[in-house]
C-alpha positions, 0 to 999 in steps of 0.5 A: 290808068286815067289821063290827066285830063279826067283825073278827078282831083284836078279841080282841088289840085287847081285850088292848091295852085291857086293858094300858091300864086295868090301868095306870090301875088301879094307879095309883089305889093306888100313889101312897098307898104311896109318899106317906111317901117323897115327903114326905121326899125332896121335903120336902112337907108334908101339904096338898102330899101330899094334892093329889098324890093329889086332883089326879089324882081332881079332873080325872078326875071333871071331864073324864071326861063331856066326854072320853067325848062327844069320843070319840063325835064324834072317834074312839075309837082316836084318843082312846085314843092321845091319852090314853095319850100324855098319860098316859105323858108326864106320868108321865115328867115326874113321875118326873123332877121335883124339886118338889111342885108339878111333881109336882102338875101331872103328875098332873093331866095323868095324870088327863086322860089316865085321863079320856080312856082309862076311858070310851073303852076301855069304849066301844069294846067296844060297837063291837068285840063283839056282844051274845053276846060283849060280856059276856066282853069287859067281864068281862075289862076290869073285871077289868084294871081291878079287878085294877090297884087292889090291885096298886098296893101291891104294885108300889109296895112292890116299886119303893120297896124297890129303886128311887127314888120316881120309879120308881112313875110311870116304870113307866107309861111303857113299859107306855103306849108298849106299850098305844099300839103295840098299839092303833095296830095292832089297833084299828079306828077307831070314832065316832058316823056322824052326830055332834052339834054340840060343845056347848061350854057343856055341857063347861064346866058339867059339868067346872066343876060335877063339879070343884066338887063332888068338891073339897068332898067330898074336902076334907069329912073334913079341913076338916069337913062344916060348914066354909064351904069344904066347903059353898061348893064342894059347893053350887056344884057342885050349883048348876052341875050343876043348870044343866048339866042344865037346859041339856042338856035344851033344847039341840038337840044335848046333849053327853050324852043325859040321856033315858038315865035313863029306861031302867030297865036304864041307870039301875039298871045305873049305880046298881049300878056306883056302889054296888059301887065304894062297897063296894070302895073302902071296903075298900081305904080301911081294909084297907091300914091295918089290915094295915100299922099294926095287924097290923104289915106293911110295904108290899110285905107289905100288898100281898101280902095283898090278893091274895085280893081280886084272886083273888075278883075274877078268879073273880067277873067271868067267873062274873057274866058267864055267869050274866048270859047264862043268867038275865039281869043282875038274878041276878049283879048282885043276887047279887054285891052280896049276897055283897059284904055277907056278906063285909064283914060277916064282915070286921066281925068282925076283932079283934086276935086274928084270923088272917090266914086270916080276913082272906083268907077275907072279902077273897076273899068280898068280891072275888067279890061285886065281880067278879060284880056289877061286870061284868054292870052295866057290860054292862048299861049297854053293852047299853042304849046305841046304840053311836054314844052308847057313849063319852058313855053310859059316861062318865056311868056311870063319872063317877057311879062316880068322884063316888060313890066319892069321897063314899063315901071321904069319908063312910067316912073321917069315920066312921072318924076319928070312931070312931078319935078316940072310942076312942084314949086320949090321957090325960096326953099333951102337947097337940101329942102328943095332937092327933097321936095323935087325928089318925090311927093312924099319928100315934098309933104315931109318937108312941108310938115317940118317947115310949116309950109302948107303951099309946098304941100299944095303945090306937090299934090298938084304937081303929082296929079299932073305927073299921074295924068301923063302916066295915065295918058301913056298907059291909055294910048299904049292899051289902045294901039295894043288893042288894035294890034291884037284885033289885027294880028292874033289868030281867033282860033287855034292856028295850024301847028298848035296842039289843040288844032290837031296838028303835030308841033315843030319836031318829031311827031312822037315827041310832040304827041298830045296823047304821050304828054297828057299821061302823068308818070306812075301815080303810085309814088305820089 
């Protein structure tokens, strides 16, 4: 029987995985474009619209750890098919319903599908590809996920211009079907050959803790960081997660191996992934609003003007992979973070007179840095894991990225709101109109149109640029400091104890034998 490393179907299987994560990528941002249309068609208020976005994020963050561990135990191919099935069916339901509650429920199920697909798709790479090929495979999968995120506004803008609002969900269905067929035909099954007993308490604690923590973080910008609900949710999440850590360290068969964090390569590559995600989401949080409300482009035009970010990512990911193969992980990850910091710092110079050429230049630079850092960081994580634990290990990293990303958006959103509100001039406006104008640039522009007050529009655009500048400066500082930390602390090559270094992992040698873990189960049933 051939090992997974020389399976002739592995590159076709990678293409199937890429199709799956591409769908998840653009679904992260496509919803934001459709919110105004959905609000009108379904008569939904602000709270309902927020939950259409947040239900997806909450379920992903809460369940990703458990889903990654389930893939190791029950089979990654099986879990991927289940995840794609859930994602496709719930997308079809969301496209056809006529109430906000049903859309929110469907978005939650879509989040469950995504929570299964994301960690398991990356975990499969550890079983399909050996160290010599895995870097290239990881960079291609990272490109698929990363390209999908800025594609969301483009696809959403086009669909909303030509079809009804439900089309933004319906487009997921054929892609999910094609991806599921390709995975069923091309992907060999892989799993932990000696699985642990199910850790039900660990699953409950991790899900409850992460859900509560992320809920508090999501609510913070609107409720305020000192609000009792925000403090209560974040505090409860931290306490439950502390209980989860204590339980995982004492139980005989933990859901995840927390001792992975004692490996510098796993620890710092995971942290680097979180910090790159922070920078990427910071850009995607402020730039679309700038292009739409300040530069005056529609949804489709906004999406098209984000293409330089995709171009940079497409160039950066394979460049980072090649550099990692020659110089180790530290060089491309730290260099990518430094390039991201430089691109975002240039972006902070954007003003009302700036041309799109300047914006395109710094978006492409930032995309180059994101791609160069993110692909080698993910490869370094996989490189530090025994193959049979790839699902739970990648789930840890991707959960950290999801939670850190949510926290980053909340912090940057608060910074943007404070910077904007401190500069927008609402003097002389009625109290209700002044409150709407201070809340967001969208509210200010709507109020300006309604009242015929061009001065308010001018003040709002200047105020938004001020807030965006603060966000980009904070992102540049974070990325720059991250580059320094990564250069100092991320090992440059596989460290002792990592599978590719030839040493057994923590635990029994037989359990973590690379030879045992890379052979898939009998494929006669595939």
